PAZAPA-4460 file (N, C-alpha, C; in steps of 0.05 Angstrom, whole numbers, plus 32768, in hexadecimal, padded with zeros to 4 digits):
% residues 73
    n_x    n_y    n_z   ca_x   ca_y   ca_z    c_x    c_y    c_z   seq   type   mol
   7D63   80FC   80EA   7D54   80E4   80F1   7D44   80EB   810A     1      X     A
   7D2C   80E2   810A   7D19   80E7   8120   7D1D   80D3   8136     2      X     A
   7D1D   80DD   814F   7D20   80CC   8166   7D04   80C4   8170     3      X     A
   7D01   80AB   8177   7CE7   80A1   8181   7CEC   808F   8199     4      X     A
   7CD9   808F   81AB   7CDA   807E   81C3   7CCA   8064   81BC     5      X     A
   7CD6   804D   81C1   7CC9   8034   81BC   7CCB   8022   81D5     6      X     A
   7CB6   8014   81DB   7CB6   8001   81F1   7CB4   7FE5   81E6     7      X     A
   7CC6   7FD4   81EE   7CC6   7FB8   81E5   7CBC   7FA6   81FC     8      X     A
   7CAB   7F93   81F5   7CA2   7F7F   8209   7CB4   7F66   8207     9      X     A
   7CC5   7F63   821A   7CD8   7F4C   821A   7CCF   7F36   822D    10      X     A
   7CB7   7F38   8238   7CAE   7F25   824C   7CAB   7F08   8241    11      X     A
   7CA7   7F05   8227   7CA4   7EEA   821B   7CBE   7EDC   8216    12      X     A
   7CD5   7EEA   821B   7CEF   7EDE   8215   7CFB   7ED2   822E    13      X     A
   7D0C   7EBE   822B   7D1A   7EB3   8242   7D2D   7EC8   824E    14      X     A
   7D33   7EC6   8268   7D44   7EDA   8275   7D5F   7EDD   8268    15      X     A
   7D6C   7EC7   825F   7D87   7ECB   8253   7D85   7EDA   8238    16      X     A
   7D6F   7ED8   822A   7D6C   7EE7   8211   7D68   7F04   8217    17      X     A
   7D58   7F0A   822C   7D54   7F26   8234   7D6E   7F33   823C    18      X     A
   7D7F   7F24   824B   7D99   7F2F   8253   7DAA   7F34   823A    19      X     A
   7DAA   7F22   8226   7DBA   7F27   820E   7DB0   7F40   8200    20      X     A
   7D96   7F44   81FE   7D8B   7F5B   81F1   7D93   7F75   81FF    21      X     A
   7D92   7F74   821A   7D9A   7F8C   822A   7DB8   7F92   8226    22      X     A
   7DC8   7F7D   8225   7DE5   7F81   8221   7DEA   7F8D   8205    23      X     A
   7DDB   7F83   81F1   7DDF   7F8E   81D6   7DD5   7FAB   81D5    24      X     A
   7DBF   7FB1   81E2   7DB5   7FCC   81E4   7DCA   7FDF   81F0    25      X     A
   7DD6   7FD5   8206   7DEB   7FE5   8214   7E02   7FEA   8201    26      X     A
   7E0A   7FD6   81F2   7E20   7FD8   81DE   7E19   7FEE   81CA    27      X     A
   7E01   7FED   81BF   7DF9   8001   81AB   7DF8   801D   81B7    28      X     A
   7DEF   801F   81D0   7DEF   803A   81DD   7E0C   8044   81E0    29      X     A
   7E1E   8033   81E8   7E3A   803C   81EB   7E46   8043   81D0    30      X     A
   7E40   8033   81BC   7E4C   8037   81A1   7E42   8052   8195    31      X     A
   7E28   8058   8198   7E1D   806F   818C   7E19   8087   819F    32      X     A
   7E24   8085   81B7   7E24   809C   81C9   7E0A   80A2   81D7    33      X     A
   7DF9   808F   81DB   7DDF   8094   81E8   7DDD   8085   8202    34      X     A
   7DF4   8080   820F   7DF5   8071   8228   7DE8   8081   823F    35      X     A
   7DD9   8073   824F   7DCE   807E   8268   7DDF   8073   827E    36      X     A
   7DEE   8084   828B   7E03   807B   829E   7DF7   8069   82B5    37      X     A
   7DE2   8071   82C2   7DD7   8061   82D7   7DCD   8046   82CE    38      X     A
   7DC0   8045   82B8   7DB5   802C   82AD   7DCC   8019   82A5    39      X     A
   7DE1   8024   829A   7DF8   8014   8291   7E04   8005   82A8    40      X     A
   7E08   8012   82BF   7E13   8005   82D6   7E00   7FF0   82E1    41      X     A
   7DE7   7FF6   82E1   7DD3   7FE3   82EA   7DD3   7FCA   82D9    42      X     A
   7DD4   7FCD   82BE   7DD4   7FB6   82AC   7DED   7FA5   82AF    43      X     A
   7E04   7FB2   82B2   7E1D   7FA3   82B5   7E1D   7F93   82CF    44      X     A
   7E13   7F9E   82E4   7E11   7F90   82FD   7DFF   7F78   82FB    45      X     A
   7DE8   7F7B   82ED   7DD5   7F66   82EA   7DE1   7F4F   82D9    46      X     A
   7DEF   7F57   82C4   7DFB   7F42   82B2   7E10   7F32   82C2    47      X     A
   7E20   7F40   82D2   7E35   7F32   82E0   7E29   7F20   82F6    48      X     A
   7E14   7F2A   8304   7E07   7F19   8318   7DF9   7F01   830B    49      X     A
   7DEE   7F05   82F4   7DE2   7EEF   82E5   7DF7   7EDA   82DD    50      X     A
   7E0F   7EE4   82D5   7E25   7ED2   82CD   7E2E   7EC2   82E6    51      X     A
   7E30   7ECF   82FD   7E38   7EC1   8315   7E23   7EAC   831E    52      X     A
   7E0A   7EB2   831A   7DF5   7EA1   8322   7DF3   7E88   8310    53      X     A
   7DFD   7E89   82F8   7DFC   7E73   82E5   7E18   7E6B   82DB    54      X     A
   7E28   7E5E   82EC   7E43   7E58   82E5   7E44   7E44   82CD    55      X     A
   7E5A   7E45   82BE   7E5E   7E33   82A8   7E6A   7E19   82B3    56      X     A
   7E5F   7E02   82AD   7E6A   7DE9   82B6   7E75   7DD9   829F    57      X     A
   7E8C   7DCD   82A3   7E99   7DBC   828F   7E9F   7DA1   829C    58      X     A
   7E9F   7D8C   828B   7EA5   7D71   8296   7EC2   7D6F   829E    59      X     A
   7ED4   7D78   828D   7EF1   7D75   8292   7EFF   7D8D   8286    60      X     A
   7F12   7D98   8295   7F22   7DAE   828C   7F3B   7DA3   827E    61      X     A
   7F40   7DAB   8266   7F58   7DA2   8257   7F6D   7DB8   8258    62      X     A
   7F84   7DB2   8263   7F9A   7DC6   8265   7FAE   7DC1   824F    63      X     A
   7FB6   7DD6   8242   7FCA   7DD4   822C   7FE4   7DE2   8235    64      X     A
   7FFA   7DD8   822A   8013   7DE5   822F   8016   7DFD   821B    65      X     A
   8028   7E0E   8221   802C   7E25   820F   8034   7E1C   81F3    66      X     A
   8045   7E08   81F2   804E   7DFD   81D9   8037   7DF1   81C8    67      X     A
   8026   7DE3   81D6   800F   7DD7   81C8   7FFC   7DEC   81BD    68      X     A
   7FF8   7E01   81CC   7FE7   7E16   81C3   7FF1   7E25   81AA    69      X     A
   800C   7E28   81A9   8017   7E37   8193   8024   7E26   817D    70      X     A
   801E   7E0D   817E   8029   7DFA   816A   801E   7DFF   814F    71      X     A
   802F   7DFF   813B   8027   7E03   811F   8028   7DE8   8111    72      X     A
   8014   7DE3   8101   8013   7DC9   80F3   8018   7DCE   80D5    73      X     A
***
């Protein structure tokens, strides 16, 4: 199979979609052995800092007991 260099223009996509694409690209690189070590660390740091900058908010936290979680009906 022939290797080719491709450049993708992601500027028209929202930031969260670009981050998802970069995460998926990193996954494919790890899976198929084409990971670039420096870039991988950079992407992981960016994804984590993005996660911290956009916390998940919920109205109310529901706590379950162990029995309720493992109850069979």
